[in-house]
Each structure stands twice: as C-alpha cells, then as structure tokens.
C-alpha positions as CSV (number, residue, x, y, z in Angstrom):
1,M,23.1,71.7,61.6
2,T,26.0,72.8,59.5
3,R,25.7,74.0,55.9
4,A,27.4,70.8,54.7
5,E,24.9,68.6,56.6
6,I,22.0,70.6,55.1
7,D,23.5,70.2,51.6
8,E,23.9,66.5,52.1
9,M,20.3,66.2,53.4
10,L,19.0,68.1,50.4
11,A,21.0,66.0,48.0
12,T,19.6,62.8,49.6
13,L,16.0,64.2,49.4
14,H,16.5,65.1,45.7
15,A,17.8,61.6,44.9
16,V,14.8,60.1,46.6
17,L,12.3,62.3,44.8
18,E,14.0,61.6,41.5
19,K,13.9,57.9,42.1
20,E,10.1,58.1,42.9
21,T,9.0,60.4,40.2
22,Q,11.2,59.9,37.1
23,M,9.8,57.7,34.4
24,L,12.4,56.1,32.2
25,K,12.2,53.8,29.2
26,L,15.3,52.1,27.8
27,Y,15.3,50.9,24.2
28,Y,17.9,48.2,23.6
29,A,18.9,45.3,21.4
30,P,20.6,42.2,22.7
31,N,24.4,41.9,22.3
32,T,24.9,45.6,21.8
33,C,26.4,48.5,23.7
34,A,23.0,49.2,25.2
35,L,23.9,46.7,27.9
36,A,26.0,49.3,29.6
37,S,23.0,51.6,30.1
38,H,20.9,48.7,31.2
39,I,23.5,47.8,33.9
40,A,23.8,51.4,35.0
41,L,20.0,51.7,35.5
42,E,20.0,48.5,37.6
43,E,23.0,49.6,39.6
44,A,21.3,52.9,40.3
45,G,18.1,51.2,41.6
46,A,16.2,53.2,39.0
47,T,12.5,52.6,38.2
48,Y,12.4,52.0,34.5
49,E,11.0,49.8,31.7
50,T,12.6,48.3,28.7
51,V,11.7,47.9,25.1
52,R,13.5,45.2,23.2
53,L,14.4,45.7,19.6
54,S,15.5,43.1,17.1
55,F,18.2,44.0,14.7
56,G,17.4,40.8,12.8
57,T,14.1,42.3,11.7
58,E,15.6,45.8,11.6
59,D,13.3,47.2,14.2
60,Q,15.7,50.1,14.6
61,K,14.8,51.3,11.1
62,K,11.1,51.2,11.5
63,P,9.2,54.5,11.6
64,E,8.0,54.0,15.2
65,Y,11.6,53.8,16.4
66,L,13.0,56.4,14.1
67,A,10.6,58.8,15.7
68,I,12.4,58.2,18.9
69,N,16.0,58.0,17.6
70,S,16.6,59.1,14.0
71,K,20.1,57.6,14.2
72,A,18.5,54.1,14.0
73,R,20.7,52.8,16.8
74,V,20.6,51.8,20.4
75,P,20.5,52.7,23.2
76,S,17.8,55.3,23.5
77,L,16.6,56.4,26.9
78,V,13.2,58.2,27.1
79,T,13.0,60.5,30.1
80,D,10.5,63.0,31.4
81,K,12.6,65.8,29.7
82,G,13.1,64.1,26.3
83,V,15.2,61.4,24.7
84,L,18.8,60.7,25.3
85,T,21.0,58.8,22.9
86,E,24.7,57.8,22.9
87,T,26.0,55.6,25.7
88,P,28.3,58.1,27.4
89,A,25.5,60.6,27.7
90,I,23.1,58.1,29.1
91,L,25.6,56.8,31.6
92,A,26.4,60.3,32.8
93,F,22.7,61.1,33.1
94,V,22.0,58.0,35.2
95,A,25.0,58.7,37.5
96,Q,23.9,62.3,38.0
97,S,20.2,61.5,38.4
98,Y,20.9,58.9,41.2
99,P,23.9,60.4,43.1
100,G,23.2,58.0,46.1
101,A,24.3,55.1,43.9
102,N,27.8,56.6,43.6
103,L,28.2,55.5,40.0
104,A,30.5,58.4,39.1
105,P,32.5,61.0,41.0
106,I,30.0,63.7,40.1
107,A,31.0,66.0,43.0
108,D,34.5,66.4,41.6
109,P,34.5,68.1,38.2
110,F,38.0,66.9,37.3
111,A,37.4,63.3,38.4
112,F,34.1,63.3,36.6
113,A,35.8,64.6,33.4
114,R,38.3,61.7,33.7
115,A,35.4,59.3,33.8
116,Q,33.9,60.9,30.8
117,A,37.2,60.8,29.0
118,F,37.4,57.0,29.6
119,N,33.9,56.5,28.3
120,S,34.6,58.7,25.3
121,Y,37.6,56.5,24.4
122,L,35.4,53.4,24.6
123,C,32.7,55.0,22.4
124,S,34.9,56.7,19.8
125,T,37.8,54.3,19.5
126,V,37.2,50.9,21.0
127,H,33.7,50.4,19.7
128,V,34.7,51.7,16.3
129,A,37.5,49.2,16.1
130,H,35.0,46.4,16.9
131,A,32.6,47.8,14.3
132,H,35.1,47.5,11.5
133,R,34.7,43.7,11.8
134,M,31.0,43.7,11.3
135,R,29.9,47.0,9.8
136,G,32.6,47.9,7.3
137,T,30.0,49.2,4.9
138,R,29.7,52.3,7.1
139,W,33.1,53.4,5.8
140,A,33.7,51.7,2.5
141,D,31.9,50.2,-0.6
142,E,34.7,48.2,-2.2
143,P,34.7,44.6,-1.1
144,A,38.5,44.6,-0.8
145,A,38.4,47.6,1.6
146,I,35.8,46.0,3.7
147,K,37.8,42.7,3.8
148,E,40.9,44.6,4.9
149,M,39.0,46.2,7.7
150,Q,37.8,42.8,8.9
151,R,41.4,41.5,8.6
152,K,42.7,44.3,10.7
153,A,40.0,44.3,13.4
154,P,41.5,41.6,15.7
155,A,44.8,43.5,16.0
156,A,43.1,46.9,16.3
157,V,40.7,45.7,19.0
158,T,43.6,44.1,20.9
159,E,45.7,47.3,20.8
160,C,42.7,49.3,22.1
161,F,42.2,47.0,25.1
162,A,46.0,46.7,25.6
163,L,46.2,50.4,26.1
164,I,43.5,50.2,28.8
165,E,45.3,47.2,30.3
166,R,48.6,49.1,30.6
167,G,47.4,52.2,32.3
168,M,43.7,53.1,32.3
169,I,42.4,50.8,35.0
170,E,43.3,52.3,38.4
171,G,42.1,49.1,40.2
172,P,40.3,47.2,41.4
173,W,37.8,49.2,39.3
174,V,38.5,51.6,36.4
175,M,38.3,54.7,38.5
176,G,39.9,53.2,41.6
177,E,38.1,51.7,44.6
178,A,34.5,52.3,43.6
179,F,32.5,50.6,40.8
180,T,31.3,53.3,38.3
181,I,29.6,53.7,35.0
182,C,33.0,53.2,33.4
183,D,33.1,49.6,34.6
184,A,29.7,48.9,33.2
185,Y,30.8,50.2,29.8
186,L,34.2,48.5,29.7
187,F,32.5,45.2,30.7
188,T,30.0,45.5,27.9
189,L,32.6,46.0,25.2
190,A,34.8,43.3,26.6
191,Q,32.0,40.9,26.0
192,W,32.9,41.0,22.4
193,L,36.7,40.2,22.7
194,E,36.4,36.6,21.6
195,G,34.2,37.3,18.7
196,D,36.6,40.1,17.6
197,G,39.5,37.6,17.7
198,A,41.5,39.7,20.2
199,D,44.7,38.3,21.7
200,L,43.4,37.5,25.2
201,S,46.8,36.6,26.5
202,R,47.7,40.3,26.5
203,L,44.6,41.2,28.5
204,P,44.7,39.5,31.9
205,K,43.4,42.6,33.8
206,I,40.6,43.1,31.4
207,L,39.5,39.5,31.7
208,E,39.7,39.6,35.5
209,H,37.7,42.8,35.5
210,R,35.1,41.2,33.2
211,R,34.8,38.3,35.5
212,R,34.2,40.4,38.6
213,V,31.7,42.6,36.9
214,S,29.8,39.6,35.7
215,E,29.2,38.5,39.3
216,R,27.4,41.7,40.4
217,P,23.7,41.1,41.0
218,A,22.6,44.1,38.9
219,V,24.7,42.9,36.0
220,K,23.3,39.4,36.2
221,K,19.8,40.8,36.2
222,A,20.4,43.0,33.2
223,I,22.0,40.2,31.2
224,A,19.2,37.8,32.1
225,E,16.6,40.1,30.7
226,E,18.5,40.7,27.5
227,V,19.2,37.0,26.8
228,G,15.8,35.8,27.9
C-alpha cells in the first residue's frame, strides 16, 4: 500500500469517526442567512439538531440565546469544541469536518482560499447591501438617511449580483464542476432578490443557479424544516 493510499484511508476513517461522534446544534431563524449552514449540514450528511428562533418575538435577544451568541444574530453552531458564528466560518467548518462530502476544495490551499473569498464577498458586501433595505438603523438614526438607504438598496443589490453574474460563477457551479458551500450561500442570498427589488433581467445565470440548487434533495429538506 502506497503512502497516498494510506493517507486516503486515514482521511476516510477520520471522516467516518467525525460523522459518528460529533454533536452539532444549529440555531437558526426562518428567512435568514442561516439557511446556508442548514443546507451545508444536510449536504454533508451530518448528524445535527436544530433550534428555531423567532425574530418576531426577538428570541435572538433573550438571555438564553445571548449566552450562546452575544451578537444576537444567527446562525450559531454549537460543536463539541465550542460555538461558531458567522456563515463563512460555519460553512468552512462543515466542509473541513466532512471531507467525504466534497463541499469545498480543502486539499488545495489556493482553491479553498478562493472559495473563502467568494463567501466573504457574500457576507461583507452582498448581505450588507440587502440589509440596507431592512435594517438601516444599524448605520443611521435620521429618517431621511434610512429612507435613502432603502431607496438605493435595489440598485446596490442588483450591482452586487451582476458582478457575480459577469465573472464569479465558473459554471455549472460557483467553483466549477462540483457543488460547494459557495453554492449553498449564494442560493440563500438569492432567495431575497425579489424582495430587494433587484433587476432580475440582468441576472439570468443567478436565477438558473437558484433553480438548480432548489432541486437538490438536501436543499428541499432544509427549506421544508425552516418553513414548516
């Protein structure tokens, strides 16, 4: 047996042991970016449980949840080693914890960094553009300023997705031939395009990507739980 074969066998054994022993709990709220982590866990075949929060009753601000995530946001993933927050971090953790699911090119440092760069753009730019429509009070107090952010949101969101449309999807999936955590995240934010008033006529690839992701069994299962 070659060294490469031994390494592959050990990696497979590690993945099996992780799958059998790791206890995960995902805190989420419906219609939030937490769906991306939910999808990733399903795609990975992970054993996990979920806890549903209601933003309507401000569950995220209650002491019980603040003890888990002091940011008062979702998602939060409770692991055997502690709590993870922020979608890119959780997605990377899932991909690395379940290498057999091939949810990211974790064996190639440069390719994995590119996946992280894509997810960082979604987190730091695309999601923020969306948030200006609904959560302007995070950045301003004056009603006129908040109204201006809301007015600008459709154009800002459209431009964010148009950039992805033009050159950030390698096709048929974000990273090329394989479905990855990037696709789960992009799909999640693309769910909000209509509500954000984005110009859908400029985003045919995004819409086709959204359609194909929606047909995956793991995605259907995650969505069914969140809307149920």
